[in-house]
C-alpha positions as MATLAB code, in Angstrom:
seq = 'MPSPPRAPRGLARLALAAGTAALALPVVLAGLKSLLLVAVGLGGTGVTAAGVWWVLSRRGAVRVLAVALTVAAPVAVLLYYAHADLLWVVLTSIALWVLALTCGRAAMHGAGQAERRVRERPAPPPRSPFLIMNPRSGGGKVGRFGLKEKAEALGARVVLLDPDHPQDVAALARAAADEGADLLGVAGGDGTQALVAAVAAERGLPFLVISAGTRNHFAMDLGLDRENPAACLDALTDGVELRVDLGFVASRPFVNNVSFGAYAAVVQSPAYRDDKAGTILEMLPDLLTRRSGTQLTARAGATVLHEPQALLVSNNPYRTGDPAGLGRRDRLDTGTLGVLGVDVDNAAQAAALLMGPQAPGLTAFTTRQLVVTADAPEIEAGVDGEALVLSVPVRCEIRPGALRVRLPRDRPGVPVAGARLEWARLYTLALPVGRTTTRQPRSR';
ca = [
      -2.549 -316.193  -86.722;
      -0.592 -314.036  -89.097;
       2.761 -313.038  -87.823;
       3.953 -309.486  -87.058;
       6.067 -307.656  -89.608;
       9.810 -307.968  -89.063;
      10.403 -304.414  -88.058;
       7.812 -304.321  -85.505;
       9.165 -307.788  -84.255;
      12.704 -306.714  -84.222;
      11.858 -303.765  -82.324;
       9.885 -305.659  -79.697;
      13.203 -307.882  -79.459;
      15.416 -304.891  -79.045;
      12.902 -303.388  -76.594;
      12.831 -306.346  -74.361;
      16.651 -306.788  -74.496;
      17.371 -303.163  -73.507;
      14.675 -303.425  -70.673;
      16.175 -306.518  -69.252;
      19.628 -304.962  -69.385;
      18.357 -301.819  -67.911;
      17.238 -303.932  -64.678;
      19.953 -306.363  -64.746;
      22.925 -304.101  -64.705;
      22.387 -302.441  -61.462;
      21.767 -305.656  -59.853;
      24.837 -307.546  -61.405;
      27.240 -304.516  -60.590;
      25.732 -303.186  -57.246;
      24.091 -306.122  -55.787;
      21.975 -305.181  -52.871;
      23.312 -301.535  -53.360;
      20.859 -301.453  -56.292;
      17.866 -301.288  -54.051;
      19.399 -298.287  -52.219;
      20.123 -296.586  -55.506;
      16.471 -296.804  -56.529;
      15.323 -295.495  -52.971;
      17.811 -292.604  -53.035;
      16.894 -291.609  -56.593;
      12.939 -292.039  -56.019;
      13.590 -289.805  -52.612;
      15.430 -287.247  -54.308;
      12.827 -286.949  -56.891;
       9.952 -286.550  -54.241;
      11.920 -284.167  -52.269;
      12.525 -281.805  -55.451;
       8.631 -281.952  -56.373;
       8.015 -281.054  -52.827;
      10.483 -278.090  -52.861;
       8.681 -276.916  -56.068;
       5.443 -277.009  -54.276;
       7.012 -274.925  -51.274;
       8.398 -272.322  -53.845;
       4.996 -271.665  -55.481;
       2.909 -271.849  -52.348;
       5.228 -269.852  -49.771;
       6.812 -266.573  -49.415;
       9.764 -265.016  -47.783;
      12.349 -267.100  -46.008;
      10.385 -270.401  -46.679;
      10.500 -269.740  -50.503;
      14.209 -269.163  -50.440;
      14.746 -272.336  -48.357;
      12.559 -274.253  -50.688;
      14.763 -273.094  -53.627;
      17.811 -274.150  -52.161;
      16.171 -277.535  -51.374;
      14.822 -278.007  -55.118;
      18.471 -277.475  -56.328;
      20.190 -279.357  -53.490;
      18.146 -282.502  -53.653;
      19.011 -283.570  -57.180;
      22.713 -282.801  -56.720;
      23.091 -284.695  -53.593;
      21.540 -287.669  -55.484;
      24.283 -287.351  -58.192;
      26.979 -286.713  -55.646;
      25.892 -290.033  -53.858;
      25.889 -291.874  -57.104;
      29.350 -290.526  -57.930;
      30.721 -291.376  -54.356;
      29.552 -294.744  -54.812;
      31.233 -295.151  -58.039;
      27.788 -296.080  -59.640;
      26.914 -292.792  -61.446;
      27.812 -294.478  -64.731;
      25.648 -297.503  -63.831;
      22.632 -295.381  -63.100;
      23.126 -293.181  -66.179;
      23.537 -296.518  -68.502;
      20.583 -297.940  -66.959;
      18.477 -294.978  -67.678;
      19.561 -294.897  -71.124;
      18.754 -298.405  -71.833;
      15.360 -297.902  -70.312;
      14.671 -294.883  -72.426;
      15.788 -297.171  -75.512;
      13.278 -299.866  -74.354;
      10.585 -297.566  -74.130;
      11.148 -295.857  -77.379;
      11.599 -299.041  -79.038;
       8.560 -300.697  -77.648;
       6.259 -297.899  -78.459;
       7.502 -297.930  -81.808;
       7.094 -301.744  -82.231;
       3.474 -301.618  -80.897;
       2.822 -298.777  -83.260;
       4.189 -300.568  -86.414;
       2.089 -303.562  -85.378;
      -0.986 -301.757  -85.985;
      -1.625 -299.658  -82.850;
      -1.982 -296.106  -84.775;
      -4.964 -294.108  -84.089;
      -7.886 -293.144  -86.381;
      -7.676 -289.762  -87.940;
     -10.357 -287.306  -88.721;
     -11.708 -288.194  -92.052;
     -11.288 -285.515  -94.748;
     -12.549 -285.084  -98.142;
     -11.733 -282.924 -101.240;
     -13.041 -279.584 -101.479;
     -13.505 -277.163 -104.384;
     -11.820 -273.755 -104.287;
     -13.920 -271.093 -102.761;
     -15.275 -268.505 -105.246;
     -15.480 -265.655 -102.648;
     -13.254 -266.174  -99.559;
     -13.195 -263.589  -96.715;
     -10.354 -263.299  -94.388;
      -9.725 -261.190  -91.183;
      -5.954 -260.702  -90.276;
      -4.663 -259.171  -87.218;
      -1.126 -257.313  -88.172;
       0.208 -257.519  -84.823;
      -0.513 -261.114  -84.142;
       2.621 -263.402  -83.647;
       4.792 -260.556  -83.677;
       3.687 -259.365  -87.087;
       3.396 -262.499  -89.033;
       0.796 -261.000  -91.476;
       3.424 -258.474  -92.669;
       6.294 -260.695  -92.327;
       5.042 -263.390  -94.615;
       3.022 -261.149  -96.837;
      -0.206 -262.819  -96.037;
      -2.430 -259.933  -97.020;
      -0.795 -259.715 -100.641;
      -0.908 -263.594 -101.157;
      -4.429 -264.052 -100.142;
      -5.590 -261.167 -102.512;
      -3.680 -262.705 -105.349;
      -5.625 -265.795 -104.781;
      -9.098 -263.998 -104.878;
      -9.646 -263.346 -101.240;
     -11.062 -260.232  -99.779;
      -8.993 -259.443  -96.796;
      -9.823 -256.869  -93.797;
      -6.671 -255.780  -91.729;
      -7.687 -255.192  -88.193;
      -6.510 -251.969  -86.525;
      -5.189 -253.043  -83.187;
      -5.725 -249.358  -82.018;
      -9.342 -249.462  -82.627;
     -11.074 -252.778  -81.605;
     -13.501 -254.031  -84.044;
     -16.138 -256.919  -83.714;
     -14.648 -259.742  -85.581;
     -17.836 -261.569  -85.332;
     -20.006 -258.763  -86.901;
     -17.447 -258.303  -89.654;
     -17.761 -262.092  -90.480;
     -21.631 -261.906  -90.441;
     -21.544 -259.054  -92.798;
     -19.413 -260.839  -95.243;
     -21.460 -263.939  -95.034;
     -24.655 -261.661  -95.875;
     -22.791 -260.215  -98.802;
     -22.062 -263.730 -100.106;
     -18.670 -264.873  -98.740;
     -18.431 -268.696  -99.034;
     -15.424 -269.119  -97.036;
     -14.506 -267.309  -93.498;
     -10.969 -267.364  -92.322;
      -8.647 -265.588  -89.779;
      -4.970 -264.936  -89.417;
      -4.633 -264.238  -85.692;
      -4.899 -265.779  -82.250;
      -6.801 -268.618  -81.064;
      -9.371 -266.144  -79.455;
     -10.141 -264.382  -82.692;
     -10.181 -267.809  -84.463;
     -12.991 -269.042  -82.066;
     -15.073 -265.904  -82.662;
     -14.920 -266.242  -86.478;
     -15.263 -270.126  -86.265;
     -18.689 -269.824  -84.551;
     -19.945 -267.643  -87.413;
     -18.771 -269.933  -89.885;
     -20.648 -273.059  -87.862;
     -23.611 -270.861  -87.422;
     -23.636 -270.031  -91.397;
     -22.705 -273.518  -92.304;
     -19.567 -272.133  -94.244;
     -16.049 -273.588  -94.152;
     -13.450 -271.924  -92.056;
      -9.868 -271.416  -92.811;
      -7.293 -271.443  -90.234;
      -3.937 -269.215  -90.629;
      -1.332 -270.002  -88.246;
      -0.275 -266.259  -87.666;
      -0.675 -266.396  -84.017;
       1.852 -266.689  -81.164;
       1.144 -270.278  -80.022;
      -1.372 -271.606  -82.608;
      -2.589 -274.408  -80.656;
      -5.601 -274.797  -82.734;
      -3.548 -274.904  -85.989;
      -1.078 -277.348  -84.289;
      -3.753 -279.624  -83.547;
      -4.983 -279.500  -87.091;
      -1.672 -280.437  -88.465;
      -0.792 -277.279  -89.999;
       2.423 -275.516  -90.685;
       2.997 -273.182  -87.842;
       6.322 -272.031  -89.151;
       5.039 -270.895  -92.392;
       1.636 -269.351  -92.145;
       1.633 -268.688  -95.732;
       1.382 -272.500  -96.584;
      -2.225 -272.299  -94.982;
      -3.422 -270.084  -98.173;
      -2.845 -273.212 -100.134;
      -6.380 -274.432  -98.821;
      -7.719 -271.691 -101.344;
      -6.687 -273.537 -104.292;
      -5.824 -277.115 -103.225;
      -7.697 -277.698 -100.113;
      -9.694 -280.634  -98.318;
     -12.222 -280.282  -95.741;
     -12.937 -282.092  -92.431;
     -15.503 -281.467  -89.620;
     -14.430 -280.826  -86.101;
     -15.957 -279.968  -82.862;
     -16.527 -276.675  -81.433;
     -16.501 -275.735  -77.495;
     -18.726 -273.124  -75.937;
     -18.748 -271.801  -72.387;
     -21.428 -269.171  -71.307;
     -22.428 -269.224  -75.008;
     -18.937 -268.018  -76.083;
     -17.125 -270.346  -78.528;
     -13.637 -271.629  -77.741;
     -11.293 -273.735  -80.083;
      -8.872 -274.768  -77.356;
      -9.681 -274.426  -73.547;
     -11.065 -272.891  -70.807;
      -9.436 -272.558  -67.386;
     -10.680 -271.723  -64.268;
      -9.113 -271.268  -60.913;
      -5.510 -270.340  -60.160;
      -4.283 -269.700  -63.576;
      -7.470 -267.702  -64.527;
      -7.116 -265.665  -61.456;
      -3.489 -264.678  -62.078;
      -4.169 -263.912  -65.630;
      -6.794 -261.410  -64.503;
      -4.342 -259.306  -62.620;
      -3.363 -255.820  -64.266;
       0.466 -256.728  -63.521;
       0.588 -259.995  -65.317;
       0.997 -258.638  -68.862;
       4.215 -256.663  -67.734;
       5.739 -259.138  -65.026;
       4.367 -262.525  -65.591;
       6.597 -264.492  -63.373;
       6.431 -261.903  -60.566;
       2.837 -261.776  -60.755;
       2.524 -265.734  -60.458;
       4.847 -265.882  -57.649;
       3.014 -263.230  -55.756;
      -0.377 -264.522  -56.149;
      -0.041 -268.208  -56.234;
       0.697 -268.713  -52.478;
      -2.730 -267.447  -51.374;
      -4.499 -269.233  -54.239;
      -2.837 -272.530  -53.794;
      -3.595 -272.383  -49.774;
      -7.027 -271.334  -50.543;
      -6.654 -267.981  -48.701;
      -8.003 -266.219  -51.624;
     -10.024 -266.956  -54.902;
     -13.339 -268.399  -55.408;
     -14.063 -272.047  -54.216;
     -15.220 -273.934  -57.387;
     -17.475 -276.947  -57.816;
     -17.724 -278.575  -61.194;
     -20.383 -281.044  -62.069;
     -20.805 -283.181  -65.044;
     -23.714 -285.920  -64.472;
     -22.677 -287.943  -61.598;
     -19.218 -286.627  -61.203;
     -18.476 -283.790  -58.925;
     -15.179 -281.984  -58.498;
     -15.276 -280.094  -55.072;
     -13.059 -277.248  -54.791;
     -10.320 -277.828  -57.317;
      -7.666 -275.326  -57.346;
      -7.407 -275.254  -61.040;
      -9.950 -276.612  -63.786;
      -9.230 -276.763  -67.302;
     -11.778 -277.665  -69.814;
     -10.698 -278.368  -73.345;
     -12.486 -278.890  -76.792;
     -11.714 -282.554  -76.778;
      -9.142 -284.120  -74.320;
      -5.318 -283.430  -74.533;
      -2.798 -286.393  -74.428;
      -2.084 -287.662  -70.993;
      -0.266 -290.905  -71.740;
       2.380 -289.626  -74.102;
       4.722 -287.188  -72.015;
       6.285 -286.168  -75.431;
       2.945 -284.962  -76.632;
       1.423 -283.055  -73.847;
      -0.547 -280.163  -74.723;
      -1.702 -281.686  -78.022;
      -4.872 -283.314  -79.072;
      -4.953 -286.430  -81.407;
      -8.624 -285.807  -82.290;
     -10.877 -283.070  -82.434;
     -14.007 -284.947  -83.580;
     -14.527 -286.936  -80.575;
     -17.720 -284.864  -79.524;
     -16.526 -284.799  -75.941;
     -14.934 -282.158  -73.618;
     -11.589 -283.040  -72.006;
     -11.760 -281.950  -68.226;
      -8.794 -282.027  -65.927;
      -9.141 -281.032  -62.099;
      -6.100 -280.401  -59.937;
      -6.673 -280.550  -56.118;
      -3.353 -280.486  -54.082;
      -3.018 -279.147  -50.509;
       0.430 -280.176  -49.453;
       3.939 -281.158  -50.470;
       3.299 -284.832  -50.264;
       0.413 -284.356  -52.857;
       2.563 -282.172  -54.988;
       5.086 -285.061  -54.967;
       2.555 -287.423  -55.824;
       1.663 -285.592  -59.163;
       4.678 -287.273  -60.578;
       2.540 -290.350  -61.124;
       1.022 -288.786  -64.047;
      -2.632 -288.978  -64.657;
      -3.112 -291.617  -61.937;
      -1.857 -289.202  -59.251;
      -4.792 -288.729  -56.604;
      -4.524 -284.958  -57.046;
      -5.456 -285.302  -60.361;
      -8.977 -286.069  -61.889;
      -9.432 -286.434  -65.659;
     -12.593 -287.433  -67.582;
     -14.594 -286.693  -70.823;
     -17.914 -285.365  -70.862;
     -20.516 -283.791  -73.357;
     -21.541 -280.840  -70.706;
     -20.015 -279.413  -67.423;
     -21.614 -276.884  -65.186;
     -19.142 -274.813  -63.068;
     -20.548 -273.127  -59.812;
     -18.768 -271.071  -57.117;
     -19.122 -269.281  -53.834;
     -19.299 -265.800  -55.673;
     -21.697 -264.498  -58.198;
     -18.774 -264.324  -60.773;
     -15.761 -266.206  -61.507;
     -12.598 -265.542  -63.631;
     -11.873 -267.648  -66.569;
      -9.161 -267.773  -69.358;
     -10.920 -268.514  -72.772;
      -8.263 -269.368  -75.325;
      -6.014 -267.403  -73.434;
      -8.419 -264.267  -73.212;
      -9.161 -263.156  -69.522;
     -12.653 -262.944  -68.895;
     -15.156 -262.776  -65.989;
     -18.304 -264.915  -66.247;
     -21.683 -265.058  -64.163;
     -22.184 -268.317  -62.420;
     -23.414 -270.972  -62.998;
     -21.052 -271.267  -66.051;
     -21.986 -274.068  -68.591;
     -19.509 -275.573  -70.899;
     -20.596 -277.621  -73.757;
     -19.474 -279.396  -76.764;
     -21.152 -279.074  -80.250;
     -20.019 -282.107  -82.317;
     -18.899 -281.681  -85.759;
     -20.099 -278.124  -85.859;
     -17.276 -276.421  -87.660;
     -16.152 -277.143  -91.364;
     -12.330 -276.655  -91.396;
     -10.887 -276.034  -94.909;
      -7.058 -277.124  -94.990;
      -4.417 -277.393  -97.554;
      -3.788 -280.970  -98.861;
      -0.353 -280.853  -98.435;
       0.432 -280.203  -94.540;
       2.772 -281.611  -91.884;
      -0.093 -283.177  -89.782;
      -0.284 -284.114  -86.246;
       2.503 -286.320  -84.970;
       1.279 -289.819  -84.195;
       0.868 -290.292  -80.402;
       3.075 -293.128  -78.903;
       1.098 -296.371  -78.691;
       0.513 -297.333  -75.062;
       3.083 -299.839  -73.996;
       1.937 -303.218  -72.940;
       4.760 -305.727  -72.208;
       2.920 -308.903  -72.406;
       1.879 -307.955  -75.834;
       5.290 -306.704  -76.630;
       6.557 -310.184  -75.578;
       4.120 -311.835  -77.871;
       5.272 -309.652  -80.747;
       9.024 -310.741  -80.020;
       8.245 -314.357  -80.224;
      10.045 -316.249  -83.016;
       7.619 -317.414  -85.917;
       7.058 -321.110  -85.573;
       7.356 -323.037  -88.569;
       4.623 -325.042  -90.123;
       4.914 -328.294  -91.749;
       2.714 -330.051  -94.045;
       2.309 -333.863  -93.861;
       2.918 -335.742  -96.846;
       0.303 -338.706  -97.516;
       1.833 -342.044  -97.245;
       2.555 -344.098 -100.445;
       0.754 -347.132 -100.651;
];
């Protein structure tokens, strides 16, 4: 068997050494007190999580007390460590553990754990590109980066939307395709991107994403430069093309996700736009304790989610095993929807959410199709951030490889997810390379 490269082997050894030191340091310096240190830390973390649940699910005096508890619990833990003269031990152990995890993930990635990326191919420059731009999107990025002028200088026909007079962007895109456009593109939010992307998929045309929105989640997962949307225009002269999936909910396209339940109900409120935090704190108690809101049921084959408080359906699954990359999708071509359901009824279940994807209050899976029903004829939904009301049953589905995306050849790319850390494999990587000897034939 070939030996691992020196860099991964060295990182693996460093990870094992740091992990061993992180575990040994409290035991050596604190003895039996080390068990109490762990118990106090876990207890404080659980109490803090429970306090956050009470802040969100209660009102009045209970909420005030919960805020105090949420602040007091971690402070009390730190004061206990300091009183026991072990605060430096705990902090050093945590730092060593972080070092062990960081080096361990890097070692496994360097040893061949990198994930496959979407395959791209060279693409010729379009002859007649058509772009739609929202001048208010992203706080005015279209004007600030001179996107209209730069696109026109590259031969594109540009339509600037008038925010005071809403236009049907899908109709504009279809008309442009009828007139001979051979590429459609959008500088705007993800909701507008999705509508025009569906037309591009319908007509078999390449689609250009210009990261001029506020959050640009779709652009981020395509590896585009979100800080400089003008760089996206390089795809008109030096571009590559790849195929990605497109999601649909009740026949409406989405490039990122659809949310149902608590969050979707909150964003429907007229007060949400002017006072997001106040609206959330006012509405969540009734939604989380099921005193208001619709009762949802989601079905995907034999999998059934009964009455989740929140349901997120995404165009390809989000990362779950990499805390640093939450909110990102490594792939946009798996041909599956990512489904995440949240069902939490008390403070203990809220604290258990700290377990991550394995928490009992979380259900995560992938599917090609999902049907959402409710105890009402209509339900609220957030489709790529836009608040809608949909008739039940609501069908969510994925259309694999439906969209041809045109991207600049030179772009930042999607940061690689940390490889899954397997300590047994890490130990194998760290083993010294054995020397092999060749026997010399005996002389006669």
